[in-house]
Structures are given as C-alpha cells and as structure tokens.
mmCIF entry with sequence, helices, sheets and N, C-alpha, C, O atoms, coordinates in Angstrom:
data_MODEL
# 
_entry.id   MODEL 
# 
_entity.id                         1 
_entity.type                       polymer 
_entity.pdbx_number_of_molecules   1 
# 
_entity_poly.entity_id                      1 
_entity_poly.type                           'polypeptide(L)' 
_entity_poly.nstd_linkage                   no 
_entity_poly.nstd_monomer                   no 
_entity_poly.pdbx_seq_one_letter_code       MEFLNFVLIFLTGYLVLKKPEKEKTAFSLLVIIVLYMVIHFLIGSRGSILPPVNY 
_entity_poly.pdbx_seq_one_letter_code_can   MEFLNFVLIFLTGYLVLKKPEKEKTAFSLLVIIVLYMVIHFLIGSRGSILPPVNY 
_entity_poly.pdbx_strand_id                 A 
# 
loop_
_entity_poly_seq.entity_id 
_entity_poly_seq.num 
_entity_poly_seq.mon_id 
_entity_poly_seq.hetero 
1 1  MET n 
1 2  GLU n 
1 3  PHE n 
1 4  LEU n 
1 5  ASN n 
1 6  PHE n 
1 7  VAL n 
1 8  LEU n 
1 9  ILE n 
1 10 PHE n 
1 11 LEU n 
1 12 THR n 
1 13 GLY n 
1 14 TYR n 
1 15 LEU n 
1 16 VAL n 
1 17 LEU n 
1 18 LYS n 
1 19 LYS n 
1 20 PRO n 
1 21 GLU n 
1 22 LYS n 
1 23 GLU n 
1 24 LYS n 
1 25 THR n 
1 26 ALA n 
1 27 PHE n 
1 28 SER n 
1 29 LEU n 
1 30 LEU n 
1 31 VAL n 
1 32 ILE n 
1 33 ILE n 
1 34 VAL n 
1 35 LEU n 
1 36 TYR n 
1 37 MET n 
1 38 VAL n 
1 39 ILE n 
1 40 HIS n 
1 41 PHE n 
1 42 LEU n 
1 43 ILE n 
1 44 GLY n 
1 45 SER n 
1 46 ARG n 
1 47 GLY n 
1 48 SER n 
1 49 ILE n 
1 50 LEU n 
1 51 PRO n 
1 52 PRO n 
1 53 VAL n 
1 54 ASN n 
1 55 TYR n 
# 
_struct_asym.id          A 
_struct_asym.entity_id   1 
# 
loop_
_struct_conf.conf_type_id 
_struct_conf.id 
_struct_conf.pdbx_PDB_helix_id 
_struct_conf.beg_label_comp_id 
_struct_conf.beg_label_asym_id 
_struct_conf.beg_label_seq_id 
_struct_conf.pdbx_beg_PDB_ins_code 
_struct_conf.end_label_comp_id 
_struct_conf.end_label_asym_id 
_struct_conf.end_label_seq_id 
_struct_conf.pdbx_end_PDB_ins_code 
_struct_conf.beg_auth_comp_id 
_struct_conf.beg_auth_asym_id 
_struct_conf.beg_auth_seq_id 
_struct_conf.end_auth_comp_id 
_struct_conf.end_auth_asym_id 
_struct_conf.end_auth_seq_id 
_struct_conf.pdbx_PDB_helix_class 
_struct_conf.details 
_struct_conf.pdbx_PDB_helix_length 
HELX_P HELX_P1 AA1 GLU A 2  ? LYS A 18 ? GLU A 2  LYS A 18 1 ? 17 
HELX_P HELX_P2 AA2 PRO A 20 ? LYS A 22 ? PRO A 20 LYS A 22 5 ? 3  
HELX_P HELX_P3 AA3 GLU A 23 ? ARG A 46 ? GLU A 23 ARG A 46 1 ? 24 
# 
_struct_conf_type.id          HELX_P 
_struct_conf_type.criteria    ? 
_struct_conf_type.reference   ? 
# 
loop_
_atom_site.group_PDB 
_atom_site.id 
_atom_site.type_symbol 
_atom_site.label_atom_id 
_atom_site.label_alt_id 
_atom_site.label_comp_id 
_atom_site.label_asym_id 
_atom_site.label_entity_id 
_atom_site.label_seq_id 
_atom_site.pdbx_PDB_ins_code 
_atom_site.Cartn_x 
_atom_site.Cartn_y 
_atom_site.Cartn_z 
_atom_site.occupancy 
_atom_site.B_iso_or_equiv 
_atom_site.pdbx_formal_charge 
_atom_site.auth_seq_id 
_atom_site.auth_comp_id 
_atom_site.auth_asym_id 
_atom_site.auth_atom_id 
_atom_site.pdbx_PDB_model_num 
ATOM 1   N N  . MET A 1 1  ? 111.640 107.710 98.605  1.00 0.00 ? 1  MET A N  1 
ATOM 2   C CA . MET A 1 1  ? 111.672 106.958 97.383  1.00 0.00 ? 1  MET A CA 1 
ATOM 3   C C  . MET A 1 1  ? 110.583 105.907 97.324  1.00 0.00 ? 1  MET A C  1 
ATOM 4   O O  . MET A 1 1  ? 110.013 105.640 96.267  1.00 0.00 ? 1  MET A O  1 
ATOM 5   N N  . GLU A 1 2  ? 110.299 105.309 98.484  1.00 0.00 ? 2  GLU A N  1 
ATOM 6   C CA . GLU A 1 2  ? 109.240 104.275 98.470  1.00 0.00 ? 2  GLU A CA 1 
ATOM 7   C C  . GLU A 1 2  ? 107.869 104.902 98.215  1.00 0.00 ? 2  GLU A C  1 
ATOM 8   O O  . GLU A 1 2  ? 106.996 104.279 97.611  1.00 0.00 ? 2  GLU A O  1 
ATOM 9   N N  . PHE A 1 3  ? 107.691 106.123 98.675  1.00 0.00 ? 3  PHE A N  1 
ATOM 10  C CA . PHE A 1 3  ? 106.437 106.825 98.434  1.00 0.00 ? 3  PHE A CA 1 
ATOM 11  C C  . PHE A 1 3  ? 106.216 107.059 96.921  1.00 0.00 ? 3  PHE A C  1 
ATOM 12  O O  . PHE A 1 3  ? 105.104 106.941 96.406  1.00 0.00 ? 3  PHE A O  1 
ATOM 13  N N  . LEU A 1 4  ? 107.309 107.390 96.249  1.00 0.00 ? 4  LEU A N  1 
ATOM 14  C CA . LEU A 1 4  ? 107.233 107.592 94.808  1.00 0.00 ? 4  LEU A CA 1 
ATOM 15  C C  . LEU A 1 4  ? 106.825 106.271 94.106  1.00 0.00 ? 4  LEU A C  1 
ATOM 16  O O  . LEU A 1 4  ? 106.040 106.271 93.157  1.00 0.00 ? 4  LEU A O  1 
ATOM 17  N N  . ASN A 1 5  ? 107.386 105.150 94.607  1.00 0.00 ? 5  ASN A N  1 
ATOM 18  C CA . ASN A 1 5  ? 107.008 103.875 94.056  1.00 0.00 ? 5  ASN A CA 1 
ATOM 19  C C  . ASN A 1 5  ? 105.504 103.570 94.243  1.00 0.00 ? 5  ASN A C  1 
ATOM 20  O O  . ASN A 1 5  ? 104.837 103.090 93.327  1.00 0.00 ? 5  ASN A O  1 
ATOM 21  N N  . PHE A 1 6  ? 104.997 103.860 95.441  1.00 0.00 ? 6  PHE A N  1 
ATOM 22  C CA . PHE A 1 6  ? 103.564 103.624 95.709  1.00 0.00 ? 6  PHE A CA 1 
ATOM 23  C C  . PHE A 1 6  ? 102.731 104.521 94.828  1.00 0.00 ? 6  PHE A C  1 
ATOM 24  O O  . PHE A 1 6  ? 101.747 104.048 94.260  1.00 0.00 ? 6  PHE A O  1 
ATOM 25  N N  . VAL A 1 7  ? 103.060 105.763 94.682  1.00 0.00 ? 7  VAL A N  1 
ATOM 26  C CA . VAL A 1 7  ? 102.255 106.630 93.808  1.00 0.00 ? 7  VAL A CA 1 
ATOM 27  C C  . VAL A 1 7  ? 102.239 106.138 92.383  1.00 0.00 ? 7  VAL A C  1 
ATOM 28  O O  . VAL A 1 7  ? 101.194 106.160 91.733  1.00 0.00 ? 7  VAL A O  1 
ATOM 29  N N  . LEU A 1 8  ? 103.409 105.680 91.867  1.00 0.00 ? 8  LEU A N  1 
ATOM 30  C CA . LEU A 1 8  ? 103.470 105.228 90.510  1.00 0.00 ? 8  LEU A CA 1 
ATOM 31  C C  . LEU A 1 8  ? 102.712 103.920 90.358  1.00 0.00 ? 8  LEU A C  1 
ATOM 32  O O  . LEU A 1 8  ? 102.073 103.705 89.328  1.00 0.00 ? 8  LEU A O  1 
ATOM 33  N N  . ILE A 1 9  ? 102.761 103.047 91.345  1.00 0.00 ? 9  ILE A N  1 
ATOM 34  C CA . ILE A 1 9  ? 101.977 101.795 91.271  1.00 0.00 ? 9  ILE A CA 1 
ATOM 35  C C  . ILE A 1 9  ? 100.457 102.084 91.287  1.00 0.00 ? 9  ILE A C  1 
ATOM 36  O O  . ILE A 1 9  ? 99.694  101.466 90.545  1.00 0.00 ? 9  ILE A O  1 
ATOM 37  N N  . PHE A 1 10 ? 100.038 103.024 92.135  1.00 0.00 ? 10 PHE A N  1 
ATOM 38  C CA . PHE A 1 10 ? 98.592  103.388 92.161  1.00 0.00 ? 10 PHE A CA 1 
ATOM 39  C C  . PHE A 1 10 ? 98.190  104.076 90.845  1.00 0.00 ? 10 PHE A C  1 
ATOM 40  O O  . PHE A 1 10 ? 97.071  103.893 90.367  1.00 0.00 ? 10 PHE A O  1 
ATOM 41  N N  . LEU A 1 11 ? 99.090  104.855 90.271  1.00 0.00 ? 11 LEU A N  1 
ATOM 42  C CA . LEU A 1 11 ? 98.795  105.446 88.978  1.00 0.00 ? 11 LEU A CA 1 
ATOM 43  C C  . LEU A 1 11 ? 98.623  104.382 87.896  1.00 0.00 ? 11 LEU A C  1 
ATOM 44  O O  . LEU A 1 11 ? 97.758  104.499 87.028  1.00 0.00 ? 11 LEU A O  1 
ATOM 45  N N  . THR A 1 12 ? 99.450  103.350 87.957  1.00 0.00 ? 12 THR A N  1 
ATOM 46  C CA . THR A 1 12 ? 99.342  102.208 86.984  1.00 0.00 ? 12 THR A CA 1 
ATOM 47  C C  . THR A 1 12 ? 98.004  101.527 87.198  1.00 0.00 ? 12 THR A C  1 
ATOM 48  O O  . THR A 1 12 ? 97.309  101.235 86.225  1.00 0.00 ? 12 THR A O  1 
ATOM 49  N N  . GLY A 1 13 ? 97.615  101.261 88.456  1.00 0.00 ? 13 GLY A N  1 
ATOM 50  C CA . GLY A 1 13 ? 96.327  100.639 88.730  1.00 0.00 ? 13 GLY A CA 1 
ATOM 51  C C  . GLY A 1 13 ? 95.138  101.518 88.240  1.00 0.00 ? 13 GLY A C  1 
ATOM 52  O O  . GLY A 1 13 ? 94.145  101.023 87.707  1.00 0.00 ? 13 GLY A O  1 
ATOM 53  N N  . TYR A 1 14 ? 95.296  102.815 88.447  1.00 0.00 ? 14 TYR A N  1 
ATOM 54  C CA . TYR A 1 14 ? 94.224  103.710 87.944  1.00 0.00 ? 14 TYR A CA 1 
ATOM 55  C C  . TYR A 1 14 ? 94.117  103.690 86.430  1.00 0.00 ? 14 TYR A C  1 
ATOM 56  O O  . TYR A 1 14 ? 93.015  103.686 85.882  1.00 0.00 ? 14 TYR A O  1 
ATOM 57  N N  . LEU A 1 15 ? 95.264  103.677 85.747  1.00 0.00 ? 15 LEU A N  1 
ATOM 58  C CA . LEU A 1 15 ? 95.215  103.623 84.265  1.00 0.00 ? 15 LEU A CA 1 
ATOM 59  C C  . LEU A 1 15 ? 94.518  102.303 83.799  1.00 0.00 ? 15 LEU A C  1 
ATOM 60  O O  . LEU A 1 15 ? 93.721  102.309 82.861  1.00 0.00 ? 15 LEU A O  1 
ATOM 61  N N  . VAL A 1 16 ? 94.829  101.235 84.450  1.00 0.00 ? 16 VAL A N  1 
ATOM 62  C CA . VAL A 1 16 ? 94.266  99.978  84.022  1.00 0.00 ? 16 VAL A CA 1 
ATOM 63  C C  . VAL A 1 16 ? 92.775  99.884  84.287  1.00 0.00 ? 16 VAL A C  1 
ATOM 64  O O  . VAL A 1 16 ? 92.026  99.386  83.447  1.00 0.00 ? 16 VAL A O  1 
ATOM 65  N N  . LEU A 1 17 ? 92.326  100.366 85.473  1.00 0.00 ? 17 LEU A N  1 
ATOM 66  C CA . LEU A 1 17 ? 90.930  100.260 85.812  1.00 0.00 ? 17 LEU A CA 1 
ATOM 67  C C  . LEU A 1 17 ? 90.034  101.313 85.136  1.00 0.00 ? 17 LEU A C  1 
ATOM 68  O O  . LEU A 1 17 ? 88.934  100.992 84.687  1.00 0.00 ? 17 LEU A O  1 
ATOM 69  N N  . LYS A 1 18 ? 90.507  102.572 85.063  1.00 0.00 ? 18 LYS A N  1 
ATOM 70  C CA . LYS A 1 18 ? 89.665  103.630 84.558  1.00 0.00 ? 18 LYS A CA 1 
ATOM 71  C C  . LYS A 1 18 ? 89.848  103.896 83.079  1.00 0.00 ? 18 LYS A C  1 
ATOM 72  O O  . LYS A 1 18 ? 88.921  104.350 82.410  1.00 0.00 ? 18 LYS A O  1 
ATOM 73  N N  . LYS A 1 19 ? 91.027  103.620 82.565  1.00 0.00 ? 19 LYS A N  1 
ATOM 74  C CA . LYS A 1 19 ? 91.274  103.882 81.133  1.00 0.00 ? 19 LYS A CA 1 
ATOM 75  C C  . LYS A 1 19 ? 91.920  102.653 80.506  1.00 0.00 ? 19 LYS A C  1 
ATOM 76  O O  . LYS A 1 19 ? 93.139  102.614 80.338  1.00 0.00 ? 19 LYS A O  1 
ATOM 77  N N  . PRO A 1 20 ? 91.130  101.661 80.162  1.00 0.00 ? 20 PRO A N  1 
ATOM 78  C CA . PRO A 1 20 ? 91.689  100.436 79.607  1.00 0.00 ? 20 PRO A CA 1 
ATOM 79  C C  . PRO A 1 20 ? 92.461  100.597 78.299  1.00 0.00 ? 20 PRO A C  1 
ATOM 80  O O  . PRO A 1 20 ? 93.305  99.770  77.953  1.00 0.00 ? 20 PRO A O  1 
ATOM 81  N N  . GLU A 1 21 ? 92.158  101.671 77.585  1.00 0.00 ? 21 GLU A N  1 
ATOM 82  C CA . GLU A 1 21 ? 92.884  101.868 76.340  1.00 0.00 ? 21 GLU A CA 1 
ATOM 83  C C  . GLU A 1 21 ? 94.330  102.287 76.556  1.00 0.00 ? 21 GLU A C  1 
ATOM 84  O O  . GLU A 1 21 ? 95.128  102.263 75.618  1.00 0.00 ? 21 GLU A O  1 
ATOM 85  N N  . LYS A 1 22 ? 94.671  102.665 77.760  1.00 0.00 ? 22 LYS A N  1 
ATOM 86  C CA . LYS A 1 22 ? 96.057  103.046 78.127  1.00 0.00 ? 22 LYS A CA 1 
ATOM 87  C C  . LYS A 1 22 ? 96.830  101.864 78.754  1.00 0.00 ? 22 LYS A C  1 
ATOM 88  O O  . LYS A 1 22 ? 97.779  102.067 79.511  1.00 0.00 ? 22 LYS A O  1 
ATOM 89  N N  . GLU A 1 23 ? 96.413  100.647 78.430  1.00 0.00 ? 23 GLU A N  1 
ATOM 90  C CA . GLU A 1 23 ? 96.999  99.460  79.061  1.00 0.00 ? 23 GLU A CA 1 
ATOM 91  C C  . GLU A 1 23 ? 98.483  99.346  78.752  1.00 0.00 ? 23 GLU A C  1 
ATOM 92  O O  . GLU A 1 23 ? 99.257  98.998  79.644  1.00 0.00 ? 23 GLU A O  1 
ATOM 93  N N  . LYS A 1 24 ? 98.897  99.613  77.569  1.00 0.00 ? 24 LYS A N  1 
ATOM 94  C CA . LYS A 1 24 ? 100.314 99.527  77.181  1.00 0.00 ? 24 LYS A CA 1 
ATOM 95  C C  . LYS A 1 24 ? 101.141 100.539 77.932  1.00 0.00 ? 24 LYS A C  1 
ATOM 96  O O  . LYS A 1 24 ? 102.267 100.234 78.324  1.00 0.00 ? 24 LYS A O  1 
ATOM 97  N N  . THR A 1 25 ? 100.628 101.724 78.146  1.00 0.00 ? 25 THR A N  1 
ATOM 98  C CA . THR A 1 25 ? 101.320 102.751 78.921  1.00 0.00 ? 25 THR A CA 1 
ATOM 99  C C  . THR A 1 25 ? 101.477 102.309 80.359  1.00 0.00 ? 25 THR A C  1 
ATOM 100 O O  . THR A 1 25 ? 102.533 102.498 80.964  1.00 0.00 ? 25 THR A O  1 
ATOM 101 N N  . ALA A 1 26 ? 100.422 101.716 80.909  1.00 0.00 ? 26 ALA A N  1 
ATOM 102 C CA . ALA A 1 26 ? 100.454 101.270 82.312  1.00 0.00 ? 26 ALA A CA 1 
ATOM 103 C C  . ALA A 1 26 ? 101.436 100.102 82.476  1.00 0.00 ? 26 ALA A C  1 
ATOM 104 O O  . ALA A 1 26 ? 102.126 100.015 83.492  1.00 0.00 ? 26 ALA A O  1 
ATOM 105 N N  . PHE A 1 27 ? 101.504 99.210  81.488  1.00 0.00 ? 27 PHE A N  1 
ATOM 106 C CA . PHE A 1 27 ? 102.423 98.081  81.602  1.00 0.00 ? 27 PHE A CA 1 
ATOM 107 C C  . PHE A 1 27 ? 103.876 98.585  81.495  1.00 0.00 ? 27 PHE A C  1 
ATOM 108 O O  . PHE A 1 27 ? 104.753 98.089  82.203  1.00 0.00 ? 27 PHE A O  1 
ATOM 109 N N  . SER A 1 28 ? 104.129 99.557  80.622  1.00 0.00 ? 28 SER A N  1 
ATOM 110 C CA . SER A 1 28 ? 105.454 100.093 80.515  1.00 0.00 ? 28 SER A CA 1 
ATOM 111 C C  . SER A 1 28 ? 105.841 100.797 81.775  1.00 0.00 ? 28 SER A C  1 
ATOM 112 O O  . SER A 1 28 ? 106.990 100.675 82.200  1.00 0.00 ? 28 SER A O  1 
ATOM 113 N N  . LEU A 1 29 ? 104.929 101.548 82.418  1.00 0.00 ? 29 LEU A N  1 
ATOM 114 C CA . LEU A 1 29 ? 105.204 102.211 83.672  1.00 0.00 ? 29 LEU A CA 1 
ATOM 115 C C  . LEU A 1 29 ? 105.486 101.182 84.752  1.00 0.00 ? 29 LEU A C  1 
ATOM 116 O O  . LEU A 1 29 ? 106.352 101.411 85.596  1.00 0.00 ? 29 LEU A O  1 
ATOM 117 N N  . LEU A 1 30 ? 104.789 100.068 84.753  1.00 0.00 ? 30 LEU A N  1 
ATOM 118 C CA . LEU A 1 30 ? 104.990 99.016  85.746  1.00 0.00 ? 30 LEU A CA 1 
ATOM 119 C C  . LEU A 1 30 ? 106.377 98.391  85.584  1.00 0.00 ? 30 LEU A C  1 
ATOM 120 O O  . LEU A 1 30 ? 107.052 98.113  86.575  1.00 0.00 ? 30 LEU A O  1 
ATOM 121 N N  . VAL A 1 31 ? 106.798 98.172  84.347  1.00 0.00 ? 31 VAL A N  1 
ATOM 122 C CA . VAL A 1 31 ? 108.124 97.598  84.105  1.00 0.00 ? 31 VAL A CA 1 
ATOM 123 C C  . VAL A 1 31 ? 109.189 98.590  84.586  1.00 0.00 ? 31 VAL A C  1 
ATOM 124 O O  . VAL A 1 31 ? 110.162 98.168  85.210  1.00 0.00 ? 31 VAL A O  1 
ATOM 125 N N  . ILE A 1 32 ? 109.044 99.854  84.325  1.00 0.00 ? 32 ILE A N  1 
ATOM 126 C CA . ILE A 1 32 ? 109.998 100.877 84.809  1.00 0.00 ? 32 ILE A CA 1 
ATOM 127 C C  . ILE A 1 32 ? 110.057 100.892 86.344  1.00 0.00 ? 32 ILE A C  1 
ATOM 128 O O  . ILE A 1 32 ? 111.135 101.026 86.923  1.00 0.00 ? 32 ILE A O  1 
ATOM 129 N N  . ILE A 1 33 ? 108.896 100.755 86.999  1.00 0.00 ? 33 ILE A N  1 
ATOM 130 C CA . ILE A 1 33 ? 108.894 100.775 88.460  1.00 0.00 ? 33 ILE A CA 1 
ATOM 131 C C  . ILE A 1 33 ? 109.640 99.537  88.992  1.00 0.00 ? 33 ILE A C  1 
ATOM 132 O O  . ILE A 1 33 ? 110.453 99.653  89.908  1.00 0.00 ? 33 ILE A O  1 
ATOM 133 N N  . VAL A 1 34 ? 109.372 98.388  88.435  1.00 0.00 ? 34 VAL A N  1 
ATOM 134 C CA . VAL A 1 34 ? 110.039 97.165  88.882  1.00 0.00 ? 34 VAL A CA 1 
ATOM 135 C C  . VAL A 1 34 ? 111.563 97.257  88.687  1.00 0.00 ? 34 VAL A C  1 
ATOM 136 O O  . VAL A 1 34 ? 112.316 96.896  89.591  1.00 0.00 ? 34 VAL A O  1 
ATOM 137 N N  . LEU A 1 35 ? 112.019 97.728  87.539  1.00 0.00 ? 35 LEU A N  1 
ATOM 138 C CA . LEU A 1 35 ? 113.430 97.897  87.294  1.00 0.00 ? 35 LEU A CA 1 
ATOM 139 C C  . LEU A 1 35 ? 114.052 98.875  88.247  1.00 0.00 ? 35 LEU A C  1 
ATOM 140 O O  . LEU A 1 35 ? 115.164 98.648  88.724  1.00 0.00 ? 35 LEU A O  1 
ATOM 141 N N  . TYR A 1 36 ? 113.345 99.996  88.549  1.00 0.00 ? 36 TYR A N  1 
ATOM 142 C CA . TYR A 1 36 ? 113.831 100.972 89.453  1.00 0.00 ? 36 TYR A CA 1 
ATOM 143 C C  . TYR A 1 36 ? 113.969 100.366 90.850  1.00 0.00 ? 36 TYR A C  1 
ATOM 144 O O  . TYR A 1 36 ? 114.961 100.622 91.532  1.00 0.00 ? 36 TYR A O  1 
ATOM 145 N N  . MET A 1 37 ? 112.973 99.550  91.298  1.00 0.00 ? 37 MET A N  1 
ATOM 146 C CA . MET A 1 37 ? 113.032 98.964  92.609  1.00 0.00 ? 37 MET A CA 1 
ATOM 147 C C  . MET A 1 37 ? 114.165 97.963  92.700  1.00 0.00 ? 37 MET A C  1 
ATOM 148 O O  . MET A 1 37 ? 114.807 97.879  93.747  1.00 0.00 ? 37 MET A O  1 
ATOM 149 N N  . VAL A 1 38 ? 114.435 97.219  91.678  1.00 0.00 ? 38 VAL A N  1 
ATOM 150 C CA . VAL A 1 38 ? 115.577 96.241  91.701  1.00 0.00 ? 38 VAL A CA 1 
ATOM 151 C C  . VAL A 1 38 ? 116.871 96.980  91.790  1.00 0.00 ? 38 VAL A C  1 
ATOM 152 O O  . VAL A 1 38 ? 117.708 96.623  92.619  1.00 0.00 ? 38 VAL A O  1 
ATOM 153 N N  . ILE A 1 39 ? 117.095 98.008  90.972  1.00 0.00 ? 39 ILE A N  1 
ATOM 154 C CA . ILE A 1 39 ? 118.281 98.772  90.982  1.00 0.00 ? 39 ILE A CA 1 
ATOM 155 C C  . ILE A 1 39 ? 118.483 99.458  92.378  1.00 0.00 ? 39 ILE A C  1 
ATOM 156 O O  . ILE A 1 39 ? 119.582 99.477  92.932  1.00 0.00 ? 39 ILE A O  1 
ATOM 157 N N  . HIS A 1 40 ? 117.400 99.995  92.887  1.00 0.00 ? 40 HIS A N  1 
ATOM 158 C CA . HIS A 1 40 ? 117.486 100.615 94.201  1.00 0.00 ? 40 HIS A CA 1 
ATOM 159 C C  . HIS A 1 40 ? 117.888 99.622  95.301  1.00 0.00 ? 40 HIS A C  1 
ATOM 160 O O  . HIS A 1 40 ? 118.684 99.946  96.182  1.00 0.00 ? 40 HIS A O  1 
ATOM 161 N N  . PHE A 1 41 ? 117.326 98.416  95.235  1.00 0.00 ? 41 PHE A N  1 
ATOM 162 C CA . PHE A 1 41 ? 117.671 97.391  96.168  1.00 0.00 ? 41 PHE A CA 1 
ATOM 163 C C  . PHE A 1 41 ? 119.149 96.979  96.064  1.00 0.00 ? 41 PHE A C  1 
ATOM 164 O O  . PHE A 1 41 ? 119.837 96.836  97.075  1.00 0.00 ? 41 PHE A O  1 
ATOM 165 N N  . LEU A 1 42 ? 119.620 96.793  94.825  1.00 0.00 ? 42 LEU A N  1 
ATOM 166 C CA . LEU A 1 42 ? 121.011 96.385  94.612  1.00 0.00 ? 42 LEU A CA 1 
ATOM 167 C C  . LEU A 1 42 ? 122.000 97.426  95.124  1.00 0.00 ? 42 LEU A C  1 
ATOM 168 O O  . LEU A 1 42 ? 123.013 97.105  95.746  1.00 0.00 ? 42 LEU A O  1 
ATOM 169 N N  . ILE A 1 43 ? 121.677 98.655  94.845  1.00 0.00 ? 43 ILE A N  1 
ATOM 170 C CA . ILE A 1 43 ? 122.589 99.761  95.316  1.00 0.00 ? 43 ILE A CA 1 
ATOM 171 C C  . ILE A 1 43 ? 122.552 99.787  96.849  1.00 0.00 ? 43 ILE A C  1 
ATOM 172 O O  . ILE A 1 43 ? 123.601 99.925  97.479  1.00 0.00 ? 43 ILE A O  1 
ATOM 173 N N  . GLY A 1 44 ? 121.393 99.660  97.452  1.00 0.00 ? 44 GLY A N  1 
ATOM 174 C CA . GLY A 1 44 ? 121.321 99.710  98.909  1.00 0.00 ? 44 GLY A CA 1 
ATOM 175 C C  . GLY A 1 44 ? 121.914 98.527  99.565  1.00 0.00 ? 44 GLY A C  1 
ATOM 176 O O  . GLY A 1 44 ? 122.483 98.658  100.649 1.00 0.00 ? 44 GLY A O  1 
ATOM 177 N N  . SER A 1 45 ? 121.820 97.369  98.974  1.00 0.00 ? 45 SER A N  1 
ATOM 178 C CA . SER A 1 45 ? 122.355 96.166  99.630  1.00 0.00 ? 45 SER A CA 1 
ATOM 179 C C  . SER A 1 45 ? 123.850 95.998  99.415  1.00 0.00 ? 45 SER A C  1 
ATOM 180 O O  . SER A 1 45 ? 124.522 95.447  100.287 1.00 0.00 ? 45 SER A O  1 
ATOM 181 N N  . ARG A 1 46 ? 124.402 96.448  98.290  1.00 0.00 ? 46 ARG A N  1 
ATOM 182 C CA . ARG A 1 46 ? 125.813 96.356  98.029  1.00 0.00 ? 46 ARG A CA 1 
ATOM 183 C C  . ARG A 1 46 ? 126.607 97.353  98.819  1.00 0.00 ? 46 ARG A C  1 
ATOM 184 O O  . ARG A 1 46 ? 127.758 97.087  99.164  1.00 0.00 ? 46 ARG A O  1 
ATOM 185 N N  . GLY A 1 47 ? 126.042 98.472  99.113  1.00 0.00 ? 47 GLY A N  1 
ATOM 186 C CA . GLY A 1 47 ? 126.772 99.528  99.796  1.00 0.00 ? 47 GLY A CA 1 
ATOM 187 C C  . GLY A 1 47 ? 126.538 99.596  101.281 1.00 0.00 ? 47 GLY A C  1 
ATOM 188 O O  . GLY A 1 47 ? 126.895 100.568 101.946 1.00 0.00 ? 47 GLY A O  1 
ATOM 189 N N  . SER A 1 48 ? 125.920 98.527  101.798 1.00 0.00 ? 48 SER A N  1 
ATOM 190 C CA . SER A 1 48 ? 125.633 98.594  103.282 1.00 0.00 ? 48 SER A CA 1 
ATOM 191 C C  . SER A 1 48 ? 126.837 98.161  104.062 1.00 0.00 ? 48 SER A C  1 
ATOM 192 O O  . SER A 1 48 ? 127.668 97.392  103.580 1.00 0.00 ? 48 SER A O  1 
ATOM 193 N N  . ILE A 1 49 ? 126.924 98.652  105.253 1.00 0.00 ? 49 ILE A N  1 
ATOM 194 C CA . ILE A 1 49 ? 128.045 98.347  106.133 1.00 0.00 ? 49 ILE A CA 1 
ATOM 195 C C  . ILE A 1 49 ? 127.799 97.055  106.861 1.00 0.00 ? 49 ILE A C  1 
ATOM 196 O O  . ILE A 1 49 ? 128.718 96.255  107.034 1.00 0.00 ? 49 ILE A O  1 
ATOM 197 N N  . LEU A 1 50 ? 126.559 96.831  107.297 1.00 0.00 ? 50 LEU A N  1 
ATOM 198 C CA . LEU A 1 50 ? 126.230 95.610  108.035 1.00 0.00 ? 50 LEU A CA 1 
ATOM 199 C C  . LEU A 1 50 ? 126.057 94.450  107.063 1.00 0.00 ? 50 LEU A C  1 
ATOM 200 O O  . LEU A 1 50 ? 125.712 94.660  105.900 1.00 0.00 ? 50 LEU A O  1 
ATOM 201 N N  . PRO A 1 51 ? 126.301 93.192  107.545 1.00 0.00 ? 51 PRO A N  1 
ATOM 202 C CA . PRO A 1 51 ? 126.088 92.077  106.670 1.00 0.00 ? 51 PRO A CA 1 
ATOM 203 C C  . PRO A 1 51 ? 124.580 91.881  106.355 1.00 0.00 ? 51 PRO A C  1 
ATOM 204 O O  . PRO A 1 51 ? 123.729 92.360  107.105 1.00 0.00 ? 51 PRO A O  1 
ATOM 205 N N  . PRO A 1 52 ? 124.264 91.200  105.282 1.00 0.00 ? 52 PRO A N  1 
ATOM 206 C CA . PRO A 1 52 ? 122.827 91.074  104.884 1.00 0.00 ? 52 PRO A CA 1 
ATOM 207 C C  . PRO A 1 52 ? 122.070 90.127  105.719 1.00 0.00 ? 52 PRO A C  1 
ATOM 208 O O  . PRO A 1 52 ? 121.628 89.086  105.233 1.00 0.00 ? 52 PRO A O  1 
ATOM 209 N N  . VAL A 1 53 ? 121.891 90.462  107.030 1.00 0.00 ? 53 VAL A N  1 
ATOM 210 C CA . VAL A 1 53 ? 121.147 89.661  107.969 1.00 0.00 ? 53 VAL A CA 1 
ATOM 211 C C  . VAL A 1 53 ? 120.176 90.580  108.654 1.00 0.00 ? 53 VAL A C  1 
ATOM 212 O O  . VAL A 1 53 ? 120.498 91.731  108.947 1.00 0.00 ? 53 VAL A O  1 
ATOM 213 N N  . ASN A 1 54 ? 118.996 90.081  108.910 1.00 0.00 ? 54 ASN A N  1 
ATOM 214 C CA . ASN A 1 54 ? 117.996 90.929  109.642 1.00 0.00 ? 54 ASN A CA 1 
ATOM 215 C C  . ASN A 1 54 ? 118.375 90.905  111.145 1.00 0.00 ? 54 ASN A C  1 
ATOM 216 O O  . ASN A 1 54 ? 118.551 89.850  111.755 1.00 0.00 ? 54 ASN A O  1 
ATOM 217 N N  . TYR A 1 55 ? 118.486 92.090  111.684 1.00 0.00 ? 55 TYR A N  1 
ATOM 218 C CA . TYR A 1 55 ? 118.794 92.207  113.123 1.00 0.00 ? 55 TYR A CA 1 
ATOM 219 C C  . TYR A 1 55 ? 117.562 92.617  113.889 1.00 0.00 ? 55 TYR A C  1 
ATOM 220 O O  . TYR A 1 55 ? 117.615 92.768  115.110 1.00 0.00 ? 55 TYR A O  1 
# 
C-alpha cells in the first residue's frame, strides 16, 4: 500500500513539473492521497493489539 502512495505522489509531482496545465488534477490527486493515508493510519492504529508505543 505504501508503494501505491509513493507512485501516486510521484505522479502528482510529474504532473506539476511537466504539465502545469494539469495543476488542478494534481492537487485533487494529492488531496485523495492524503485522505487515503489518514484513513489507512486510523484503521491500522485503532485495530492494533499492541499499545501505541514504539518498541
């Protein structure tokens, strides 16, 4: 799942650098990525067996 996030982030950077006219699409994609990462973190942290401490 993290690899998919990296690919989408690099795609967003590519759109901004190489095709500036697609800036709105890149920003929308970035917002979707951030929301997905937050949801993924919340699901992973709420369902964990161990307490939220780094071991």
